[in-house]
mmCIF file as Biopython writes it, N, C-alpha, C and O atoms, coordinates in Angstrom:
data_model
#
loop_
_atom_site.group_PDB
_atom_site.id
_atom_site.type_symbol
_atom_site.label_atom_id
_atom_site.label_alt_id
_atom_site.label_comp_id
_atom_site.label_asym_id
_atom_site.label_entity_id
_atom_site.label_seq_id
_atom_site.pdbx_PDB_ins_code
_atom_site.Cartn_x
_atom_site.Cartn_y
_atom_site.Cartn_z
_atom_site.occupancy
_atom_site.B_iso_or_equiv
_atom_site.auth_seq_id
_atom_site.auth_asym_id
_atom_site.pdbx_PDB_model_num
ATOM 1   N N  . MET A ? 1  ? 11.288  30.808  -36.128 1.0 0.0 1  A 1 
ATOM 2   C CA . MET A ? 1  ? 9.968   30.232  -36.009 1.0 0.0 1  A 1 
ATOM 3   C C  . MET A ? 1  ? 10.067  28.771  -35.575 1.0 0.0 1  A 1 
ATOM 4   O O  . MET A ? 1  ? 11.035  28.080  -35.894 1.0 0.0 1  A 1 
ATOM 5   N N  . THR A ? 2  ? 9.073   28.322  -34.857 1.0 0.0 2  A 1 
ATOM 6   C CA . THR A ? 2  ? 9.052   26.931  -34.417 1.0 0.0 2  A 1 
ATOM 7   C C  . THR A ? 2  ? 8.052   26.152  -35.240 1.0 0.0 2  A 1 
ATOM 8   O O  . THR A ? 2  ? 7.106   26.700  -35.806 1.0 0.0 2  A 1 
ATOM 9   N N  . LYS A ? 3  ? 8.295   24.853  -35.288 1.0 0.0 3  A 1 
ATOM 10  C CA . LYS A ? 3  ? 7.371   23.990  -36.019 1.0 0.0 3  A 1 
ATOM 11  C C  . LYS A ? 3  ? 6.122   23.764  -35.178 1.0 0.0 3  A 1 
ATOM 12  O O  . LYS A ? 3  ? 6.209   23.710  -33.951 1.0 0.0 3  A 1 
ATOM 13  N N  . PRO A ? 4  ? 4.983   23.633  -35.806 1.0 0.0 4  A 1 
ATOM 14  C CA . PRO A ? 4  ? 3.778   23.303  -35.035 1.0 0.0 4  A 1 
ATOM 15  C C  . PRO A ? 4  ? 3.898   21.886  -34.476 1.0 0.0 4  A 1 
ATOM 16  O O  . PRO A ? 4  ? 4.423   20.987  -35.134 1.0 0.0 4  A 1 
ATOM 17  N N  . ARG A ? 5  ? 3.414   21.707  -33.279 1.0 0.0 5  A 1 
ATOM 18  C CA . ARG A ? 5  ? 3.481   20.403  -32.617 1.0 0.0 5  A 1 
ATOM 19  C C  . ARG A ? 5  ? 2.428   19.476  -33.184 1.0 0.0 5  A 1 
ATOM 20  O O  . ARG A ? 5  ? 1.303   19.885  -33.473 1.0 0.0 5  A 1 
ATOM 21  N N  . THR A ? 6  ? 2.811   18.226  -33.338 1.0 0.0 6  A 1 
ATOM 22  C CA . THR A ? 6  ? 1.852   17.236  -33.805 1.0 0.0 6  A 1 
ATOM 23  C C  . THR A ? 6  ? 1.167   16.619  -32.595 1.0 0.0 6  A 1 
ATOM 24  O O  . THR A ? 6  ? 1.826   16.317  -31.600 1.0 0.0 6  A 1 
ATOM 25  N N  . PRO A ? 7  ? -0.135  16.431  -32.664 1.0 0.0 7  A 1 
ATOM 26  C CA . PRO A ? 7  ? -0.838  15.833  -31.518 1.0 0.0 7  A 1 
ATOM 27  C C  . PRO A ? 7  ? -0.430  14.374  -31.340 1.0 0.0 7  A 1 
ATOM 28  O O  . PRO A ? 7  ? -0.221  13.650  -32.313 1.0 0.0 7  A 1 
ATOM 29  N N  . ARG A ? 8  ? -0.320  13.961  -30.089 1.0 0.0 8  A 1 
ATOM 30  C CA . ARG A ? 8  ? 0.033   12.581  -29.761 1.0 0.0 8  A 1 
ATOM 31  C C  . ARG A ? 8  ? -1.192  11.854  -29.231 1.0 0.0 8  A 1 
ATOM 32  O O  . ARG A ? 8  ? -2.132  12.457  -28.714 1.0 0.0 8  A 1 
ATOM 33  N N  . ALA A ? 9  ? -1.146  10.550  -29.377 1.0 0.0 9  A 1 
ATOM 34  C CA . ALA A ? 9  ? -2.202  9.722   -28.797 1.0 0.0 9  A 1 
ATOM 35  C C  . ALA A ? 9  ? -2.009  9.700   -27.284 1.0 0.0 9  A 1 
ATOM 36  O O  . ALA A ? 9  ? -0.866  9.750   -26.829 1.0 0.0 9  A 1 
ATOM 37  N N  . PRO A ? 10 ? -3.074  9.627   -26.484 1.0 0.0 10 A 1 
ATOM 38  C CA . PRO A ? 10 ? -2.928  9.622   -25.020 1.0 0.0 10 A 1 
ATOM 39  C C  . PRO A ? 10 ? -2.029  8.499   -24.513 1.0 0.0 10 A 1 
ATOM 40  O O  . PRO A ? 10 ? -1.310  8.696   -23.534 1.0 0.0 10 A 1 
ATOM 41  N N  . ALA A ? 11 ? -2.047  7.331   -25.147 1.0 0.0 11 A 1 
ATOM 42  C CA . ALA A ? 11 ? -1.218  6.220   -24.680 1.0 0.0 11 A 1 
ATOM 43  C C  . ALA A ? 11 ? 0.261   6.514   -24.872 1.0 0.0 11 A 1 
ATOM 44  O O  . ALA A ? 11 ? 1.093   6.009   -24.118 1.0 0.0 11 A 1 
ATOM 45  N N  . ALA A ? 12 ? 0.600   7.317   -25.862 1.0 0.0 12 A 1 
ATOM 46  C CA . ALA A ? 12 ? 2.002   7.637   -26.110 1.0 0.0 12 A 1 
ATOM 47  C C  . ALA A ? 12 ? 2.565   8.537   -25.015 1.0 0.0 12 A 1 
ATOM 48  O O  . ALA A ? 12 ? 3.779   8.565   -24.813 1.0 0.0 12 A 1 
ATOM 49  N N  . LEU A ? 13 ? 1.723   9.262   -24.314 1.0 0.0 13 A 1 
ATOM 50  C CA . LEU A ? 13 ? 2.173   10.143  -23.249 1.0 0.0 13 A 1 
ATOM 51  C C  . LEU A ? 13 ? 2.481   9.379   -21.968 1.0 0.0 13 A 1 
ATOM 52  O O  . LEU A ? 13 ? 3.274   9.839   -21.146 1.0 0.0 13 A 1 
ATOM 53  N N  . ASN A ? 14 ? 1.866   8.229   -21.796 1.0 0.0 14 A 1 
ATOM 54  C CA . ASN A ? 14 ? 2.053   7.438   -20.585 1.0 0.0 14 A 1 
ATOM 55  C C  . ASN A ? 14 ? 3.090   6.352   -20.848 1.0 0.0 14 A 1 
ATOM 56  O O  . ASN A ? 14 ? 2.850   5.452   -21.652 1.0 0.0 14 A 1 
ATOM 57  N N  . ALA A ? 15 ? 4.236   6.428   -20.182 1.0 0.0 15 A 1 
ATOM 58  C CA . ALA A ? 15 ? 5.314   5.459   -20.407 1.0 0.0 15 A 1 
ATOM 59  C C  . ALA A ? 15 ? 4.921   4.063   -19.954 1.0 0.0 15 A 1 
ATOM 60  O O  . ALA A ? 15 ? 5.426   3.080   -20.496 1.0 0.0 15 A 1 
ATOM 61  N N  . ASN A ? 16 ? 4.030   3.950   -18.973 1.0 0.0 16 A 1 
ATOM 62  C CA . ASN A ? 16 ? 3.626   2.640   -18.452 1.0 0.0 16 A 1 
ATOM 63  C C  . ASN A ? 16 ? 2.486   2.022   -19.244 1.0 0.0 16 A 1 
ATOM 64  O O  . ASN A ? 16 ? 2.094   0.888   -18.967 1.0 0.0 16 A 1 
ATOM 65  N N  . ALA A ? 17 ? 1.950   2.729   -20.215 1.0 0.0 17 A 1 
ATOM 66  C CA . ALA A ? 17 ? 0.804   2.213   -20.954 1.0 0.0 17 A 1 
ATOM 67  C C  . ALA A ? 17 ? 1.179   0.987   -21.769 1.0 0.0 17 A 1 
ATOM 68  O O  . ALA A ? 17 ? 0.336   0.118   -21.995 1.0 0.0 17 A 1 
ATOM 69  N N  . ALA A ? 18 ? 2.427   0.899   -22.215 1.0 0.0 18 A 1 
ATOM 70  C CA . ALA A ? 18 ? 2.840   -0.228  -23.039 1.0 0.0 18 A 1 
ATOM 71  C C  . ALA A ? 18 ? 3.030   -1.497  -22.215 1.0 0.0 18 A 1 
ATOM 72  O O  . ALA A ? 18 ? 2.879   -2.596  -22.749 1.0 0.0 18 A 1 
ATOM 73  N N  . ALA A ? 19 ? 3.353   -1.378  -20.945 1.0 0.0 19 A 1 
ATOM 74  C CA . ALA A ? 19 ? 3.576   -2.548  -20.097 1.0 0.0 19 A 1 
ATOM 75  C C  . ALA A ? 19 ? 2.242   -3.181  -19.728 1.0 0.0 19 A 1 
ATOM 76  O O  . ALA A ? 19 ? 1.330   -2.483  -19.286 1.0 0.0 19 A 1 
ATOM 77  N N  . PRO A ? 20 ? 2.119   -4.480  -19.901 1.0 0.0 20 A 1 
ATOM 78  C CA . PRO A ? 20 ? 0.864   -5.128  -19.520 1.0 0.0 20 A 1 
ATOM 79  C C  . PRO A ? 20 ? 0.676   -5.116  -18.006 1.0 0.0 20 A 1 
ATOM 80  O O  . PRO A ? 20 ? 1.646   -5.180  -17.251 1.0 0.0 20 A 1 
ATOM 81  N N  . ALA A ? 21 ? -0.561  -5.035  -17.575 1.0 0.0 21 A 1 
ATOM 82  C CA . ALA A ? 21 ? -0.862  -4.990  -16.142 1.0 0.0 21 A 1 
ATOM 83  C C  . ALA A ? 21 ? -0.438  -6.280  -15.451 1.0 0.0 21 A 1 
ATOM 84  O O  . ALA A ? 21 ? -0.093  -6.264  -14.269 1.0 0.0 21 A 1 
ATOM 85  N N  . SER A ? 22 ? -0.459  -7.404  -16.177 1.0 0.0 22 A 1 
ATOM 86  C CA . SER A ? 22 ? -0.109  -8.673  -15.553 1.0 0.0 22 A 1 
ATOM 87  C C  . SER A ? 22 ? 1.359   -8.717  -15.129 1.0 0.0 22 A 1 
ATOM 88  O O  . SER A ? 22 ? 1.694   -9.375  -14.144 1.0 0.0 22 A 1 
ATOM 89  N N  . ALA A ? 23 ? 2.239   -8.024  -15.857 1.0 0.0 23 A 1 
ATOM 90  C CA . ALA A ? 23 ? 3.653   -7.992  -15.468 1.0 0.0 23 A 1 
ATOM 91  C C  . ALA A ? 23 ? 3.815   -7.281  -14.135 1.0 0.0 23 A 1 
ATOM 92  O O  . ALA A ? 23 ? 4.593   -7.718  -13.286 1.0 0.0 23 A 1 
ATOM 93  N N  . THR A ? 24 ? 3.086   -6.192  -13.947 1.0 0.0 24 A 1 
ATOM 94  C CA . THR A ? 24 ? 3.132   -5.469  -12.684 1.0 0.0 24 A 1 
ATOM 95  C C  . THR A ? 24 ? 2.555   -6.321  -11.566 1.0 0.0 24 A 1 
ATOM 96  O O  . THR A ? 24 ? 3.092   -6.333  -10.459 1.0 0.0 24 A 1 
ATOM 97  N N  . ALA A ? 25 ? 1.477   -7.028  -11.837 1.0 0.0 25 A 1 
ATOM 98  C CA . ALA A ? 25 ? 0.848   -7.872  -10.822 1.0 0.0 25 A 1 
ATOM 99  C C  . ALA A ? 25 ? 1.776   -9.005  -10.404 1.0 0.0 25 A 1 
ATOM 100 O O  . ALA A ? 25 ? 1.807   -9.379  -9.231  1.0 0.0 25 A 1 
ATOM 101 N N  . ARG A ? 26 ? 2.540   -9.560  -11.359 1.0 0.0 26 A 1 
ATOM 102 C CA . ARG A ? 26 ? 3.464   -10.639 -11.018 1.0 0.0 26 A 1 
ATOM 103 C C  . ARG A ? 26 ? 4.567   -10.148 -10.090 1.0 0.0 26 A 1 
ATOM 104 O O  . ARG A ? 26 ? 4.964   -10.869 -9.175  1.0 0.0 26 A 1 
ATOM 105 N N  . VAL A ? 27 ? 5.065   -8.948  -10.304 1.0 0.0 27 A 1 
ATOM 106 C CA . VAL A ? 27 ? 6.105   -8.388  -9.436  1.0 0.0 27 A 1 
ATOM 107 C C  . VAL A ? 27 ? 5.545   -8.159  -8.042  1.0 0.0 27 A 1 
ATOM 108 O O  . VAL A ? 27 ? 6.208   -8.469  -7.052  1.0 0.0 27 A 1 
ATOM 109 N N  . ALA A ? 28 ? 4.321   -7.614  -7.948  1.0 0.0 28 A 1 
ATOM 110 C CA . ALA A ? 28 ? 3.706   -7.362  -6.648  1.0 0.0 28 A 1 
ATOM 111 C C  . ALA A ? 28 ? 3.445   -8.670  -5.906  1.0 0.0 28 A 1 
ATOM 112 O O  . ALA A ? 28 ? 3.625   -8.736  -4.690  1.0 0.0 28 A 1 
ATOM 113 N N  . ALA A ? 29 ? 3.021   -9.713  -6.624  1.0 0.0 29 A 1 
ATOM 114 C CA . ALA A ? 29 ? 2.745   -10.994 -5.975  1.0 0.0 29 A 1 
ATOM 115 C C  . ALA A ? 29 ? 4.034   -11.633 -5.471  1.0 0.0 29 A 1 
ATOM 116 O O  . ALA A ? 29 ? 4.025   -12.300 -4.436  1.0 0.0 29 A 1 
ATOM 117 N N  . ALA A ? 30 ? 5.132   -11.443 -6.180  1.0 0.0 30 A 1 
ATOM 118 C CA . ALA A ? 30 ? 6.403   -12.017 -5.748  1.0 0.0 30 A 1 
ATOM 119 C C  . ALA A ? 30 ? 6.924   -11.322 -4.493  1.0 0.0 30 A 1 
ATOM 120 O O  . ALA A ? 30 ? 7.593   -11.953 -3.674  1.0 0.0 30 A 1 
ATOM 121 N N  . ASP A ? 31 ? 6.628   -10.036 -4.330  1.0 0.0 31 A 1 
ATOM 122 C CA . ASP A ? 31 ? 7.087   -9.276  -3.173  1.0 0.0 31 A 1 
ATOM 123 C C  . ASP A ? 31 ? 6.115   -9.330  -2.000  1.0 0.0 31 A 1 
ATOM 124 O O  . ASP A ? 31 ? 6.419   -8.793  -0.935  1.0 0.0 31 A 1 
ATOM 125 N N  . ALA A ? 32 ? 4.959   -9.959  -2.166  1.0 0.0 32 A 1 
ATOM 126 C CA . ALA A ? 32 ? 3.940   -9.980  -1.118  1.0 0.0 32 A 1 
ATOM 127 C C  . ALA A ? 32 ? 4.446   -10.754 0.097   1.0 0.0 32 A 1 
ATOM 128 O O  . ALA A ? 32 ? 5.039   -11.825 -0.029  1.0 0.0 32 A 1 
ATOM 129 N N  . ARG A ? 33 ? 4.200   -10.191 1.263   1.0 0.0 33 A 1 
ATOM 130 C CA . ARG A ? 33 ? 4.568   -10.837 2.523   1.0 0.0 33 A 1 
ATOM 131 C C  . ARG A ? 33 ? 3.308   -10.964 3.368   1.0 0.0 33 A 1 
ATOM 132 O O  . ARG A ? 33 ? 2.481   -10.053 3.365   1.0 0.0 33 A 1 
ATOM 133 N N  . PRO A ? 34 ? 3.138   -12.067 4.092   1.0 0.0 34 A 1 
ATOM 134 C CA . PRO A ? 34 ? 1.936   -12.219 4.918   1.0 0.0 34 A 1 
ATOM 135 C C  . PRO A ? 34 ? 1.891   -11.176 6.029   1.0 0.0 34 A 1 
ATOM 136 O O  . PRO A ? 34 ? 2.895   -10.918 6.693   1.0 0.0 34 A 1 
ATOM 137 N N  . THR A ? 35 ? 0.724   -10.583 6.221   1.0 0.0 35 A 1 
ATOM 138 C CA . THR A ? 35 ? 0.551   -9.554  7.248   1.0 0.0 35 A 1 
ATOM 139 C C  . THR A ? 35 ? -0.692  -9.827  8.068   1.0 0.0 35 A 1 
ATOM 140 O O  . THR A ? 35 ? -1.564  -10.598 7.669   1.0 0.0 35 A 1 
ATOM 141 N N  . LEU A ? 36 ? -0.758  -9.179  9.228   1.0 0.0 36 A 1 
ATOM 142 C CA . LEU A ? 36 ? -1.913  -9.246  10.115  1.0 0.0 36 A 1 
ATOM 143 C C  . LEU A ? 36 ? -2.460  -7.845  10.300  1.0 0.0 36 A 1 
ATOM 144 O O  . LEU A ? 36 ? -1.694  -6.882  10.319  1.0 0.0 36 A 1 
ATOM 145 N N  . GLY A ? 37 ? -3.764  -7.714  10.437  1.0 0.0 37 A 1 
ATOM 146 C CA . GLY A ? 37 ? -4.370  -6.412  10.727  1.0 0.0 37 A 1 
ATOM 147 C C  . GLY A ? 37 ? -4.036  -5.362  9.692   1.0 0.0 37 A 1 
ATOM 148 O O  . GLY A ? 37 ? -4.353  -5.528  8.515   1.0 0.0 37 A 1 
ATOM 149 N N  . PHE A ? 38 ? -3.402  -4.286  10.114  1.0 0.0 38 A 1 
ATOM 150 C CA . PHE A ? 38 ? -3.087  -3.169  9.232   1.0 0.0 38 A 1 
ATOM 151 C C  . PHE A ? 38 ? -1.657  -3.239  8.716   1.0 0.0 38 A 1 
ATOM 152 O O  . PHE A ? 38 ? -0.963  -2.223  8.696   1.0 0.0 38 A 1 
ATOM 153 N N  . GLY A ? 39 ? -1.211  -4.399  8.306   1.0 0.0 39 A 1 
ATOM 154 C CA . GLY A ? 39 ? 0.102   -4.532  7.703   1.0 0.0 39 A 1 
ATOM 155 C C  . GLY A ? 39 ? 1.216   -4.941  8.636   1.0 0.0 39 A 1 
ATOM 156 O O  . GLY A ? 39 ? 2.386   -4.811  8.277   1.0 0.0 39 A 1 
ATOM 157 N N  . VAL A ? 40 ? 0.899   -5.430  9.824   1.0 0.0 40 A 1 
ATOM 158 C CA . VAL A ? 40 ? 1.933   -5.910  10.748  1.0 0.0 40 A 1 
ATOM 159 C C  . VAL A ? 40 ? 2.459   -7.239  10.201  1.0 0.0 40 A 1 
ATOM 160 O O  . VAL A ? 40 ? 1.659   -8.137  9.936   1.0 0.0 40 A 1 
ATOM 161 N N  . PRO A ? 41 ? 3.766   -7.395  10.024  1.0 0.0 41 A 1 
ATOM 162 C CA . PRO A ? 41 ? 4.297   -8.651  9.486   1.0 0.0 41 A 1 
ATOM 163 C C  . PRO A ? 41 ? 3.915   -9.845  10.355  1.0 0.0 41 A 1 
ATOM 164 O O  . PRO A ? 41 ? 4.011   -9.784  11.580  1.0 0.0 41 A 1 
ATOM 165 N N  . ALA A ? 42 ? 3.481   -10.932 9.713   1.0 0.0 42 A 1 
ATOM 166 C CA . ALA A ? 42 ? 3.069   -12.132 10.436  1.0 0.0 42 A 1 
ATOM 167 C C  . ALA A ? 42 ? 4.253   -13.026 10.772  1.0 0.0 42 A 1 
ATOM 168 O O  . ALA A ? 42 ? 4.097   -13.986 11.527  1.0 0.0 42 A 1 
ATOM 169 N N  . THR A ? 43 ? 5.427   -12.738 10.234  1.0 0.0 43 A 1 
ATOM 170 C CA . THR A ? 43 ? 6.584   -13.612 10.432  1.0 0.0 43 A 1 
ATOM 171 C C  . THR A ? 43 ? 7.346   -13.328 11.713  1.0 0.0 43 A 1 
ATOM 172 O O  . THR A ? 43 ? 8.108   -14.184 12.163  1.0 0.0 43 A 1 
ATOM 173 N N  . SER A ? 44 ? 7.174   -12.174 12.310  1.0 0.0 44 A 1 
ATOM 174 C CA . SER A ? 44 ? 7.887   -11.844 13.546  1.0 0.0 44 A 1 
ATOM 175 C C  . SER A ? 44 ? 6.975   -11.021 14.443  1.0 0.0 44 A 1 
ATOM 176 O O  . SER A ? 44 ? 5.833   -10.736 14.082  1.0 0.0 44 A 1 
ATOM 177 N N  . ASP A ? 45 ? 7.473   -10.643 15.603  1.0 0.0 45 A 1 
ATOM 178 C CA . ASP A ? 45 ? 6.696   -9.826  16.531  1.0 0.0 45 A 1 
ATOM 179 C C  . ASP A ? 45 ? 7.356   -8.451  16.620  1.0 0.0 45 A 1 
ATOM 180 O O  . ASP A ? 45 ? 8.106   -8.193  17.561  1.0 0.0 45 A 1 
ATOM 181 N N  . PRO A ? 46 ? 7.091   -7.564  15.659  1.0 0.0 46 A 1 
ATOM 182 C CA . PRO A ? 46 ? 7.762   -6.262  15.648  1.0 0.0 46 A 1 
ATOM 183 C C  . PRO A ? 46 ? 7.180   -5.305  16.673  1.0 0.0 46 A 1 
ATOM 184 O O  . PRO A ? 46 ? 6.144   -5.576  17.280  1.0 0.0 46 A 1 
ATOM 185 N N  . HIS A ? 47 ? 7.854   -4.196  16.854  1.0 0.0 47 A 1 
ATOM 186 C CA . HIS A ? 47 ? 7.371   -3.126  17.728  1.0 0.0 47 A 1 
ATOM 187 C C  . HIS A ? 47 ? 6.048   -2.615  17.172  1.0 0.0 47 A 1 
ATOM 188 O O  . HIS A ? 47 ? 5.970   -2.239  16.002  1.0 0.0 47 A 1 
ATOM 189 N N  . HIS A ? 48 ? 5.005   -2.597  18.005  1.0 0.0 48 A 1 
ATOM 190 C CA . HIS A ? 48 ? 3.704   -2.117  17.544  1.0 0.0 48 A 1 
ATOM 191 C C  . HIS A ? 48 ? 2.863   -1.659  18.730  1.0 0.0 48 A 1 
ATOM 192 O O  . HIS A ? 48 ? 3.206   -1.901  19.887  1.0 0.0 48 A 1 
ATOM 193 N N  . PHE A ? 49 ? 1.767   -1.001  18.421  1.0 0.0 49 A 1 
ATOM 194 C CA . PHE A ? 49 ? 0.808   -0.544  19.420  1.0 0.0 49 A 1 
ATOM 195 C C  . PHE A ? 49 ? -0.487  -1.322  19.247  1.0 0.0 49 A 1 
ATOM 196 O O  . PHE A ? 49 ? -0.876  -1.668  18.131  1.0 0.0 49 A 1 
ATOM 197 N N  . LYS A ? 50 ? -1.148  -1.591  20.367  1.0 0.0 50 A 1 
ATOM 198 C CA . LYS A ? 50 ? -2.457  -2.238  20.344  1.0 0.0 50 A 1 
ATOM 199 C C  . LYS A ? 50 ? -3.435  -1.275  21.002  1.0 0.0 50 A 1 
ATOM 200 O O  . LYS A ? 50 ? -3.225  -0.850  22.139  1.0 0.0 50 A 1 
ATOM 201 N N  . VAL A ? 51 ? -4.505  -0.930  20.286  1.0 0.0 51 A 1 
ATOM 202 C CA . VAL A ? 51 ? -5.503  0.016   20.787  1.0 0.0 51 A 1 
ATOM 203 C C  . VAL A ? 51 ? -6.824  -0.722  20.926  1.0 0.0 51 A 1 
ATOM 204 O O  . VAL A ? 51 ? -7.311  -1.331  19.974  1.0 0.0 51 A 1 
ATOM 205 N N  . ILE A ? 52 ? -7.402  -0.661  22.127  1.0 0.0 52 A 1 
ATOM 206 C CA . ILE A ? 52 ? -8.708  -1.274  22.385  1.0 0.0 52 A 1 
ATOM 207 C C  . ILE A ? 52 ? -9.704  -0.145  22.621  1.0 0.0 52 A 1 
ATOM 208 O O  . ILE A ? 52 ? -9.586  0.621   23.576  1.0 0.0 52 A 1 
ATOM 209 N N  . ILE A ? 53 ? -10.691 -0.060  21.726  1.0 0.0 53 A 1 
ATOM 210 C CA . ILE A ? 53 ? -11.727 0.973   21.834  1.0 0.0 53 A 1 
ATOM 211 C C  . ILE A ? 53 ? -13.020 0.282   22.259  1.0 0.0 53 A 1 
ATOM 212 O O  . ILE A ? 53 ? -13.573 -0.507  21.494  1.0 0.0 53 A 1 
ATOM 213 N N  . PRO A ? 54 ? -13.510 0.564   23.465  1.0 0.0 54 A 1 
ATOM 214 C CA . PRO A ? 54 ? -14.720 -0.101  23.952  1.0 0.0 54 A 1 
ATOM 215 C C  . PRO A ? 54 ? -15.977 0.432   23.264  1.0 0.0 54 A 1 
ATOM 216 O O  . PRO A ? 54 ? -15.974 1.521   22.690  1.0 0.0 54 A 1 
ATOM 217 N N  . ARG A ? 55 ? -17.033 -0.347  23.335  1.0 0.0 55 A 1 
ATOM 218 C CA . ARG A ? 55 ? -18.314 0.082   22.760  1.0 0.0 55 A 1 
ATOM 219 C C  . ARG A ? 55 ? -18.948 1.198   23.581  1.0 0.0 55 A 1 
ATOM 220 O O  . ARG A ? 55 ? -19.645 2.053   23.033  1.0 0.0 55 A 1 
ATOM 221 N N  . SER A ? 56 ? -18.714 1.194   24.873  1.0 0.0 56 A 1 
ATOM 222 C CA . SER A ? 56 ? -19.306 2.187   25.765  1.0 0.0 56 A 1 
ATOM 223 C C  . SER A ? 56 ? -18.597 3.530   25.626  1.0 0.0 56 A 1 
ATOM 224 O O  . SER A ? 56 ? -17.379 3.579   25.451  1.0 0.0 56 A 1 
ATOM 225 N N  . ASN A ? 57 ? -19.354 4.609   25.703  1.0 0.0 57 A 1 
ATOM 226 C CA . ASN A ? 57 ? -18.769 5.952   25.640  1.0 0.0 57 A 1 
ATOM 227 C C  . ASN A ? 57 ? -18.056 6.337   26.934  1.0 0.0 57 A 1 
ATOM 228 O O  . ASN A ? 57 ? -17.216 7.238   26.932  1.0 0.0 57 A 1 
ATOM 229 N N  . THR A ? 58 ? -18.380 5.669   28.033  1.0 0.0 58 A 1 
ATOM 230 C CA . THR A ? 58 ? -17.796 6.035   29.324  1.0 0.0 58 A 1 
ATOM 231 C C  . THR A ? 58 ? -16.570 5.194   29.683  1.0 0.0 58 A 1 
ATOM 232 O O  . THR A ? 58 ? -15.808 5.571   30.573  1.0 0.0 58 A 1 
ATOM 233 N N  . ALA A ? 59 ? -16.370 4.071   29.011  1.0 0.0 59 A 1 
ATOM 234 C CA . ALA A ? 59 ? -15.220 3.205   29.304  1.0 0.0 59 A 1 
ATOM 235 C C  . ALA A ? 59 ? -13.951 3.809   28.693  1.0 0.0 59 A 1 
ATOM 236 O O  . ALA A ? 59 ? -14.009 4.455   27.646  1.0 0.0 59 A 1 
ATOM 237 N N  . PRO A ? 60 ? -12.808 3.597   29.348  1.0 0.0 60 A 1 
ATOM 238 C CA . PRO A ? 60 ? -11.561 4.186   28.830  1.0 0.0 60 A 1 
ATOM 239 C C  . PRO A ? 60 ? -11.032 3.437   27.599  1.0 0.0 60 A 1 
ATOM 240 O O  . PRO A ? 60 ? -11.251 2.235   27.443  1.0 0.0 60 A 1 
ATOM 241 N N  . VAL A ? 61 ? -10.345 4.161   26.750  1.0 0.0 61 A 1 
ATOM 242 C CA . VAL A ? 61 ? -9.644  3.572   25.613  1.0 0.0 61 A 1 
ATOM 243 C C  . VAL A ? 61 ? -8.289  3.090   26.122  1.0 0.0 61 A 1 
ATOM 244 O O  . VAL A ? 61 ? -7.596  3.822   26.829  1.0 0.0 61 A 1 
ATOM 245 N N  . GLN A ? 62 ? -7.911  1.866   25.767  1.0 0.0 62 A 1 
ATOM 246 C CA . GLN A ? 62 ? -6.643  1.298   26.227  1.0 0.0 62 A 1 
ATOM 247 C C  . GLN A ? 62 ? -5.633  1.287   25.081  1.0 0.0 62 A 1 
ATOM 248 O O  . GLN A ? 62 ? -5.917  0.771   24.000  1.0 0.0 62 A 1 
ATOM 249 N N  . VAL A ? 63 ? -4.456  1.858   25.324  1.0 0.0 63 A 1 
ATOM 250 C CA . VAL A ? 63 ? -3.365  1.856   24.351  1.0 0.0 63 A 1 
ATOM 251 C C  . VAL A ? 63 ? -2.189  1.127   24.984  1.0 0.0 63 A 1 
ATOM 252 O O  . VAL A ? 63 ? -1.700  1.528   26.040  1.0 0.0 63 A 1 
ATOM 253 N N  . SER A ? 64 ? -1.734  0.052   24.337  1.0 0.0 64 A 1 
ATOM 254 C CA . SER A ? 64 ? -0.604  -0.737  24.838  1.0 0.0 64 A 1 
ATOM 255 C C  . SER A ? 64 ? 0.506   -0.730  23.796  1.0 0.0 64 A 1 
ATOM 256 O O  . SER A ? 64 ? 0.245   -0.810  22.595  1.0 0.0 64 A 1 
ATOM 257 N N  . GLU A ? 65 ? 1.750   -0.633  24.269  1.0 0.0 65 A 1 
ATOM 258 C CA . GLU A ? 65 ? 2.902   -0.661  23.372  1.0 0.0 65 A 1 
ATOM 259 C C  . GLU A ? 65 ? 3.648   -1.970  23.573  1.0 0.0 65 A 1 
ATOM 260 O O  . GLU A ? 65 ? 3.973   -2.340  24.701  1.0 0.0 65 A 1 
ATOM 261 N N  . TYR A ? 66 ? 3.920   -2.669  22.475  1.0 0.0 66 A 1 
ATOM 262 C CA . TYR A ? 66 ? 4.673   -3.918  22.506  1.0 0.0 66 A 1 
ATOM 263 C C  . TYR A ? 66 ? 6.006   -3.680  21.806  1.0 0.0 66 A 1 
ATOM 264 O O  . TYR A ? 66 ? 6.040   -3.283  20.641  1.0 0.0 66 A 1 
ATOM 265 N N  . LEU A ? 67 ? 7.093   -3.921  22.514  1.0 0.0 67 A 1 
ATOM 266 C CA . LEU A ? 67 ? 8.417   -3.614  21.987  1.0 0.0 67 A 1 
ATOM 267 C C  . LEU A ? 67 ? 8.988   -4.707  21.091  1.0 0.0 67 A 1 
ATOM 268 O O  . LEU A ? 67 ? 10.040  -4.521  20.480  1.0 0.0 67 A 1 
ATOM 269 N N  . GLY A ? 68 ? 8.309   -5.836  21.009  1.0 0.0 68 A 1 
ATOM 270 C CA . GLY A ? 68 ? 8.731   -6.872  20.074  1.0 0.0 68 A 1 
ATOM 271 C C  . GLY A ? 68 ? 9.714   -7.795  20.562  1.0 0.0 68 A 1 
ATOM 272 O O  . GLY A ? 68 ? 10.124  -8.700  19.836  1.0 0.0 68 A 1 
#
């Protein structure tokens, strides 16, 4: 026979519940790097695509690739 299980508090089930949110925020702030647009690093010119979508429905969409 097995012993009946004792109910646990919800916080005891979550291993991260004991860690304060500010400790996590400090780690994220230390690792933060300046970015442009959708996360392109601002410190260098990496390989990326530039998409220009015109307001007009008849004008072509322009896609340009920059090799960095």
